[in-house]
N, C-alpha and C positions, 0 to 999 in steps of 0.2 A: 399364441406361440409359446412353447415350453422353453424353460431355461436349458441352455446347452453348456454345461460346465466345462467341457473340453474346449469348445470354441471360445468360451469366456476367457480361459487361461491363455490361449493363443492370442486372442485379440488384445488382452491387457498387456501381454508381453510386447506385442507389436506397437501398441499405443505408446508405451514407455520408450521403446526404441526410436519411434518416429518423432516424438514431440519432446523428449527430455532435453532440458536446458539447465545450465548452471545458474544458481541463484543464491542469495544470501538470506539465511534464516536469522531473524532477529529475536533475541530473548530479553525482555525487560526484567529488572529486579530492583528491590529497594536497597539502596546502599548509601543513604544519607545525601548530604549536599554535594553537588557536582560543580566543577569549574565551568566557566563560560566556553571553554575550548573542547570540552568532552562531548561525545555522542550521548544523546539522552532524549527521552520523551518529556516534554514540559521543562520547567525551570527557567533560568535566566539565559537568554541566548547570547552568543557572540554577536557583536555588531560593529561594522565599520562606522565610526563616528563622523566620518566625512560625508556620509550618505543619509538621506532622510529615512527614518524608521518607517516600516510599512504600516499604512493606515487603511481602513475601509473607505469606501466612497462617501460615507457620511462623516468621515474625519476621526473615527475612533481607532486607537492603536490596536493592532492585532496581537494575538497571544501565540507564543511558540507552541506548536504541536509536537514537532520532532526536529532534532538536529543531528546530522550525521557527519562526523569528522571522517572524511574519506581515507585518511591515513590510518585510522583504526579499523577500517573495513577491509576484508580480504579482497584482492583485485578481482574485478568482474568485467568481462568484455563490454565495451562501449561506455562504461561508467567512468567518471573522473577518479583518479587515483590519489588526488590531494585536494585540499580546500575543504570548505564546510558547506553542506547542502542543508537547507532549512525549509520547513513547512509551517506556515502561519495560518490560523483561522480566526474567525470572529466567535464571540460568545453568543449563545442563544440557541433556540430549538433547532435551527437548521444548520448550525455550525458553519455558517457562511456560504452554504451551497445555494445556488440559484439553478433550479432544474430547467429553466427555460434557456439558459446559456451556461453550460458547465465548464466552458473554457475561459469565461470572463473573470479575471482575478480582481473583482471589486471588493469582496468580503473575505478573501483568502489570498495567499501569496506563496509562491515558491521562489526562494532566493538562493543564489550560489555565490559564495565568496571564494574567488580563485586564490587570493593571497590573504594570509592571516597576519595581523599585527599583534605581537606579544605585548605591546604597550597598552592595549585595551584592558580595562579592569571591569570587574563586576559592578563596582560602585558607579563607574562612569556610564555604564549601560542603564543601570537603575535610575540614574539622574535624568534619563530621558522621560521618566514618568510612565513606564510601560506596565501593563498588567502581566502578572506571572501566575502560572497554573496553580501553585500551592498557596497563593494569597488571595484568590478570588473569593468574593462574598458568596454566601449560601444561596442567594437568589440569582447568581450568575451561572449560566448553564455551559458546561464544558465536559468533554469526555472523561476527564479525570481531575483529581484535586491535589496532585503532588508532582514530583518529578521521579523519573525512573532511569537508572543506569542501563546500558545496553551491552550485550555481548553478541558476537556475530559468528556464524558458522556457514562456510561455503558448502553447498550440497547440490543435488540434482532434484528437479521437480518436473512434472509432466502436466499436459493439458487435462483439466478436470471438466466435469459436467456442468459447472456453473456458467461457463461460456458456451451456452447450449448450442447455438447455431454452429459455431466453430467446431465444437465437440462432435456434433452429429455428422457434419461433413467428413471429418476425419474417420469417425467410426464406420461409416458406410463404405468408405474406401478400404479400410482394413478388413471389413467383413468380406468383401469380394476377394481379397487376397487369401482369406481363410476359408473360402468356399461357402460363405453365408450370404445369401441375398436378402437383405432386410426389406420388408414391405414399406410402402410410403408412410403408413400409420404406425410404424415401429416405435415402441416406447421402451427405452432401456430400463426404466425403473420397474416395469412389469415383466420384462422379458429376460433379464439377466439375474444371476444369483445374488444373494445379499452381500457376499464378500466383495464382488466386483463393484456393486453400486456404492458400498461404503468406501472403497478405496478411491474411486473416481470422484466421490463427493467430498472427501476430506483431505485430499492431497495438497490443497493450497490454502487450508485454514491457517491462520496465524499472521505474524508480522514478517514482511518480506521486502527485500530490495531486489528488483528484477523477478523473473519467473512468470507465473500465471496468476490471475486474480481469483479471489473468492467473492461470491456475491450471495446475499440473502434473497434477492429478488432476481433481476436479470441484468445481463451485460448492457450498459447504456450505449455501447458503440455498435453501430451497424457494421456488417461485414465490409471490410475494405476501409474502415475509418483510419485516418492518418495517425491518430494516437494509438499506435499498434504495440507499444511497449509498456509493460507495467513498471513504473518508476518506483513507487513505494506503496506499501499496504500496511495499514494499522487495523487490527481486529479488536473486538471486545475480548477481554481477558481478565482472569484473576491473577493478581500479582501480590504475593505475600498476603498481608491482611487488608489489602486495598485492591484496586483494579481499574480497568478501562471499560467504558460502556458507551457505545454508539447507539442512541435510542434504545430499542429493545433487542439487545444482543446483535448489533449490526457490525458492519465492516466498512472501512473507508479505503478508497483506492485513488491513486494519482497516476495518470497515463500520459505518455509523451511519444512523439515519433522517434524512431531510431536515429534519423538524421539530425534532429534537434538535440538529442541526447549526446551524440558524438561531438556536436559543436558547443556543448554546455550552454545551450540556449533554452532557458526555462520560461520563456515568455508565453508559450502556448502549451498549456498542460490541461488535461481534462480531469476534473475532480468529481468524485462520486462517493456517496455513502448511502447505504440502505440498511434496513433492519427487518425483523420478522413482522 
């Protein structure tokens, strides 16, 4: 099947029209030490001292991966507008992921603090004896070894080819609308032009709150999975003279159901990361 650049353009336009959603693009940067109340990747987290700090099922304290102060984030439908949302993981080659049960928060945790106490100090949190990203030993494996400040931009993104089954279902529907009847063995990588493939392959690369996921391998959710919403994504990235690395240039995603997100119930989240 030859590439049809006119149809490519029409289908891409319709793909964006049909699947575009608002999302928050996250940009990390090196800006020195950050307070426990700020949004960041790594560093010392805010913590409610009246609650037990998150530990893995083998009793080891987890490390802050990301902290999002929702008052610093542009408003996004279904997401909380205040409070602090946190993601913790274990150190080690698997970063806390159990592929046999990706919703079991044994070696990772998602925590939401609805109310924030200004009386909590960094020293009081450190007194809990927690591990911190920038002070881990050289033999302790973590995606990065410092802390990063975050900036946020509200934008639009659309469904990419990484969620292959979902993408193909939508693409075939749009093809019919454009007068293109794709055969059962249709391969978009071989049948469309390079510009189309590049755009649908790269539209969801990066760090995101909401939107659509990027994968290096395949979507771990079967069609119809209850965790239908991308909660948070952290990609491998160069940041200043440092960077973030998931295995071999991988990406991490956290998914939740829309209903649970509306309730601010983060007890059932699907965590995934993969790499080349």
